[in-house]
C-alpha positions in Angstrom: 26.0 -62.4 11.9 25.6 -63.0 8.3 24.9 -60.5 5.6 21.2 -61.2 5.5 20.8 -60.4 9.2 22.8 -57.2 8.7 20.6 -56.1 5.8 17.5 -56.9 7.9 18.8 -54.7 10.8 19.7 -51.9 8.4 16.2 -52.1 6.9 14.7 -51.9 10.4 16.8 -48.9 11.3 15.7 -47.2 8.0 12.0 -47.8 8.8 12.4 -46.6 12.4 14.1 -43.4 11.1 11.3 -42.7 8.6 8.7 -43.3 11.4 10.5 -41.0 13.7 10.7 -38.3 11.0 7.0 -38.6 10.2 6.0 -38.4 13.8 8.2 -35.3 14.2 6.7 -33.7 11.1 3.2 -34.4 12.3 3.9 -32.8 15.7 5.5 -29.7 14.1 2.5 -29.4 11.7 0.1 -29.6 14.6 2.0 -26.9 16.5 2.0 -24.6 13.5 -1.7 -25.2 12.9 -2.4 -24.4 16.6 -0.4 -21.2 16.4 -2.2 -20.1 13.2 -5.6 -20.9 14.7 -4.8 -19.0 17.9 -3.4 -16.0 15.9 -6.5 -16.0 13.7 -8.9 -16.0 16.6 -6.9 -13.2 18.4 -6.7 -11.2 15.1 -10.4 -11.5 14.6 -11.1 -10.4 18.1 -8.7 -7.4 17.9 -10.1 -6.4 14.5 -13.7 -6.6 15.6 -12.8 -4.6 18.7 -11.2 -1.9 16.5 -14.2 -1.9 14.2 -16.6 -1.5 17.1 -14.6 1.5 18.4 -14.8 3.2 15.0 -18.5 2.5 14.5 -19.4 4.0 17.9 -18.1 7.4 16.8 -20.2 10.1 15.0 -20.5 9.9 11.3 -18.7 13.1 10.5 -17.0 16.1 12.2 -19.7 18.4 10.7 -22.6 16.3 12.2 -21.4 16.4 15.8 -23.7 19.4 16.6 -25.7 19.9 13.4 -27.8 17.9 11.0 -26.5 17.4 7.4 -29.1 17.4 4.6 -26.8 17.5 1.6 -23.4 16.0 0.7 -22.0 19.5 0.8 -22.8 19.6 4.6 -20.3 16.9 5.3 -16.5 16.5 5.0 -15.3 16.4 1.3 -13.8 13.1 0.1 -10.3 14.6 -0.1 -10.4 15.9 3.5 -11.2 12.6 5.2 -8.9 11.9 8.2 -8.2 13.5 11.5 -8.8 17.2 11.9 -6.1 19.5 13.4 -5.3 18.6 17.0 -6.6 15.0 16.5 -3.6 13.3 14.9 -1.7 10.5 16.5 2.0 10.1 15.5 3.3 6.7 14.7 1.7 3.5 16.1 -0.8 3.9 18.9 -0.3 1.4 21.7 -1.9 0.8 25.1 0.7 0.6 27.9 1.1 0.5 31.7 3.5 3.0 33.3 4.0 3.4 37.1 1.2 1.0 37.8 -1.3 3.1 35.7 -2.9 1.7 32.6 -3.0 4.0 29.6 -5.5 3.1 26.9 -5.2 3.8 23.2 -5.1 7.5 22.4 -7.6 7.1 19.6 -10.4 6.4 22.1 -10.0 9.9 23.6 -8.6 11.8 20.5 -10.9 10.8 17.7 -14.6 11.9 17.6 -15.8 10.8 14.2 -15.4 7.9 11.8 -13.1 9.4 9.3 -10.6 10.4 11.9 -9.4 6.7 11.7 -8.3 7.1 8.1 -4.7 5.9 8.0 -4.7 5.1 11.7 -2.3 2.4 12.9 -2.2 0.6 16.2 -0.1 -2.1 17.8 -1.9 -4.5 20.2 0.1 -6.6 22.6 -0.8 -10.3 23.3 1.2 -11.9 26.1 1.5 -15.2 24.2 1.9 -14.1 20.6 3.4 -10.6 20.7 2.3 -7.6 18.8 -0.6 -7.5 16.3 -0.5 -4.6 13.8 -3.9 -2.9 13.0 -4.4 -0.5 10.2 -7.6 1.4 9.4 -8.9 3.0 6.2 -12.0 5.0 5.6 -13.5 5.9 2.2 -16.9 7.1 0.9 -18.8 4.5 -1.0 -21.7 4.6 -3.4 -25.1 4.5 -1.7 -26.6 2.2 -4.4 -23.5 0.0 -4.6 -21.6 -0.1 -1.3 -18.7 -2.0 -2.9 -18.0 0.9 -5.2 -15.6 3.6 -3.9 -16.9 7.1 -4.4 -14.6 10.0 -5.2 -17.2 12.4 -3.8 -19.0 12.7 -0.4 -21.9 10.4 0.3 -23.8 9.4 3.4 -22.0 6.1 3.4 -18.4 5.5 4.7 -16.7 2.2 4.4 -14.4 1.3 7.3 -11.7 -1.3 6.6 -9.7 -2.8 9.4 -6.6 -4.9 8.5 -4.9 -7.0 11.2 -1.4 -8.5 10.5 0.7 -10.9 12.5 3.5 -13.3 11.5 1.7 -16.4 12.8 -1.4 -15.9 10.7 -1.9 -18.5 8.0 0.4 -18.2 4.9 -0.8 -17.9 1.3 1.0 -21.1 0.3 3.2 -23.7 2.0 6.3 -22.1 0.6 5.2 -18.5 1.3 6.7 -16.5 4.2 4.1 -13.8 3.9 1.1 -14.1 6.3 -2.4 -13.4 5.0 -3.9 -10.4 6.9 -7.4 -10.5 8.5 -9.6 -7.9 6.8 -12.9 -6.7 8.4 -15.3 -4.2 6.7 -18.3 -2.3 7.8 -20.3 0.7 6.5 -21.1 3.7 8.6 -24.4 5.3 7.4 -25.5 8.8 8.2 -29.3 8.9 8.7 -30.1 12.5 8.0 -33.8 12.3 8.8 -33.6 10.9 12.3 
């Protein structure tokens, strides 16, 4: 074999190596994209389920049995959150014990929207592991619902944040996943 043939063989090996690396990179990229899409869909489903649970509750503790006509008739802004006896310590999680399924404590413990302020939950997915869900509740302006109000109003914004390590990253070099954030506004209709 002469030197020309050896150079030709080395060039062929180099091209084959580059092709193999590119195919490998494409397959890994597709796998990562698939995991991100699956995580995003699951996070959206979990977040919407959480938001639905919150929005089904009464507007305020003070409107469970009575009608509120003024802002002073509902919970003050600084007192939002679970009332005594309604707190859940740490992460809430559904589980099965002794063949019996135990649902999230929040479904039985909380009775109004602002009880979910500061609430955290871990939701298990058999393929992807735990998703972390965090809720916040704040009063917002009735004329501008994007503006947080420091006083009580008949509008409460509920924000649900879902986090998971497989959610899309902010940049290609970032190791921090972007959370899924869902918002809705609970409105008290005092005249109905």
